[in-house]
C-alpha positions as CSV (number, residue, x, y, z in Angstrom):
1,M,7.4,10.7,-19.6
2,T,7.4,11.3,-15.8
3,S,3.6,11.8,-15.9
4,L,3.3,8.4,-17.7
5,R,5.4,6.7,-15.0
6,T,3.4,8.4,-12.2
7,L,0.2,7.2,-13.8
8,S,1.5,3.7,-14.2
9,V,2.6,3.5,-10.6
10,S,-0.7,4.9,-9.4
11,L,-2.5,2.3,-11.5
12,L,-0.5,-0.5,-10.1
13,I,-1.0,0.6,-6.5
14,T,-4.7,1.0,-7.2
15,L,-5.0,-2.5,-8.7
16,A,-3.0,-4.1,-6.0
17,G,-5.1,-2.5,-3.3
18,C,-8.4,-3.4,-5.0
19,A,-7.5,-7.1,-5.4
20,S,-6.1,-7.8,-1.9
21,I,-8.7,-6.4,0.4
22,K,-11.9,-8.3,1.3
23,E,-15.3,-6.7,0.8
24,Y,-17.0,-5.2,3.8
25,E,-20.2,-7.0,5.1
26,Q,-22.7,-4.3,5.7
27,A,-24.6,-4.1,9.0
28,E,-27.8,-6.2,8.9
29,P,-31.3,-4.6,9.4
30,A,-31.7,-6.6,12.6
31,I,-29.1,-4.5,14.5
32,P,-29.1,-0.8,15.1
33,R,-27.3,0.8,12.1
34,A,-26.7,4.0,10.2
35,F,-26.3,4.7,6.4
36,V,-23.1,6.2,5.0
37,K,-23.0,8.1,1.7
38,V,-19.7,9.2,0.1
39,R,-19.1,12.3,-1.9
40,P,-15.7,12.3,-3.6
41,E,-14.4,15.6,-4.9
42,V,-11.4,14.6,-6.9
43,S,-9.4,16.6,-9.5
44,S,-7.6,14.4,-12.0
45,L,-6.2,14.7,-15.5
46,I,-7.2,11.2,-16.7
47,S,-8.4,9.0,-13.9
48,S,-8.9,8.6,-10.2
49,V,-10.1,6.1,-7.6
50,S,-11.6,6.9,-4.2
51,M,-11.8,4.1,-1.6
52,I,-13.0,3.6,1.9
53,S,-12.1,0.6,4.0
54,I,-13.6,-0.3,7.4
55,V,-11.3,-1.7,10.0
56,D,-12.2,-3.6,13.2
57,E,-10.1,-1.3,15.3
58,I,-7.2,1.2,14.9
59,N,-3.9,-0.7,15.0
60,Y,-1.1,-0.1,17.4
61,C,1.6,2.3,16.3
62,G,4.2,0.5,14.2
63,D,1.9,-2.5,13.3
64,P,0.5,-2.9,9.8
65,A,-3.3,-2.5,9.4
66,V,-5.2,-5.7,9.7
67,N,-8.7,-6.8,8.8
68,L,-9.3,-4.0,6.3
69,K,-12.6,-4.5,4.5
70,R,-13.4,-2.5,1.4
71,A,-16.8,-0.7,1.9
72,Y,-16.7,1.8,-1.0
73,R,-14.8,2.2,-4.3
74,R,-15.4,4.6,-7.1
75,S,-13.4,4.8,-10.3
76,D,-13.5,7.9,-12.5
77,G,-11.9,7.1,-15.8
78,N,-10.2,3.8,-14.9
79,P,-11.9,0.9,-16.7
80,L,-9.8,-1.6,-14.8
81,V,-11.3,-0.8,-11.4
82,T,-14.9,-1.7,-10.7
83,D,-17.2,0.5,-8.5
84,L,-18.4,-0.9,-5.2
85,N,-21.4,0.5,-3.1
86,I,-21.3,3.9,-4.8
87,D,-24.8,4.7,-3.4
88,G,-23.6,4.1,0.1
89,F,-23.3,1.4,2.8
90,W,-24.6,0.5,6.2
91,V,-22.5,0.5,9.4
92,P,-23.4,-0.6,13.0
93,S,-24.3,2.3,15.2
94,G,-23.6,3.1,18.8
95,K,-19.8,2.4,18.6
96,R,-16.9,4.0,16.8
97,V,-16.5,3.0,13.2
98,P,-12.8,3.3,12.3
99,F,-12.0,3.6,8.6
100,S,-9.3,4.4,6.0
101,A,-10.1,6.8,3.2
102,V,-7.8,7.1,0.2
103,V,-7.9,9.1,-3.0
104,L,-5.6,7.9,-5.8
105,S,-5.3,10.0,-8.9
106,D,-2.8,10.9,-11.6
107,K,-2.3,14.2,-9.9
108,G,-1.4,12.8,-6.5
109,T,-2.5,10.5,-3.6
110,C,-3.9,11.4,-0.2
111,G,-5.5,9.5,2.6
112,V,-6.6,9.5,6.2
113,W,-7.2,7.1,9.1
114,A,-10.2,8.3,11.0
115,S,-13.4,7.2,12.9
116,F,-16.8,8.5,13.7
117,L,-19.7,7.6,16.0
118,P,-22.9,7.0,14.1
119,E,-26.4,7.1,15.7
120,A,-29.0,4.5,14.8
121,G,-31.3,5.4,11.9
122,K,-29.2,8.4,10.8
123,T,-27.5,9.1,7.5
124,Y,-23.9,10.3,7.3
125,E,-21.8,11.7,4.5
126,I,-18.0,11.2,4.1
127,R,-16.7,13.9,1.9
128,M,-13.3,13.2,0.3
129,K,-11.4,16.0,-1.3
130,G,-8.3,15.0,-3.2
131,N,-6.9,17.6,-5.5
132,G,-3.2,17.3,-6.4
133,K,-1.1,20.0,-7.9
134,V,0.3,19.6,-11.4
135,F,0.2,23.2,-12.7
136,D,1.5,26.3,-11.0
137,W,-2.0,27.8,-10.7
138,E,-3.4,24.9,-8.9
139,T,-3.6,24.4,-5.1
140,A,-3.1,20.9,-3.6
141,E,-5.8,19.9,-1.2
142,C,-6.4,16.8,0.8
143,A,-9.4,16.8,3.2
144,F,-11.9,14.4,4.7
145,T,-15.0,15.2,6.8
146,V,-17.9,13.2,8.1
147,S,-21.3,15.0,8.5
148,R,-24.7,13.8,9.6
149,L,-27.3,14.6,7.0
150,I,-30.8,16.0,7.6
151,P,-33.7,14.6,5.6
152,E,-33.5,17.3,2.9
153,G,-30.0,16.0,2.1
154,S,-27.9,19.0,3.2
155,A,-25.2,18.7,5.9
156,E,-26.5,19.3,9.4
157,S,-23.1,19.5,11.2
158,S,-19.6,18.2,10.8
159,E,-19.5,16.9,14.3
160,A,-20.7,13.3,14.0
161,G,-18.0,12.3,16.5
162,Y,-15.4,12.4,13.7
163,R,-11.7,12.3,14.6
164,T,-8.6,11.4,12.8
165,E,-6.8,8.3,14.0
166,V,-3.2,7.7,13.3
167,C,-2.5,4.7,15.6
168,R,-3.0,3.6,19.2
169,P,0.1,4.0,21.4
170,R,1.5,0.9,23.0
């Protein structure tokens, strides 16, 4: 019964988050831009949702996040959540791109506020690992990285100017 309640609460949170955030407008070809792919690695019993939202800037500590724009959403096993940009999305280059990444599943929830510094014409990959622990033999894991990809598609480095961002001090 507890698992059913947890699943119900996760589903409600997921649906609420999907409905209230505007969709991100991708960087146009006329401006220098970079392409972002997402690789979710999520362990769930029934369903999970992975989401990335772009923000204009990291908020001040204590203030709620404003101007979140959903750039990516992938649902695995949840028919009530539609996918968005699962092949990737374009971001402006040459300046920090702050984002929120969240993994919601029936085994747990994890997320991060972070940013990275993309270069024009390059391709990046945000890897999202969200593995909750339900059984004794499992290990909980919550990790997010940004890597620049080389043409063959393998990760070149995890540098990419990635850093976690909690909030800006006043």
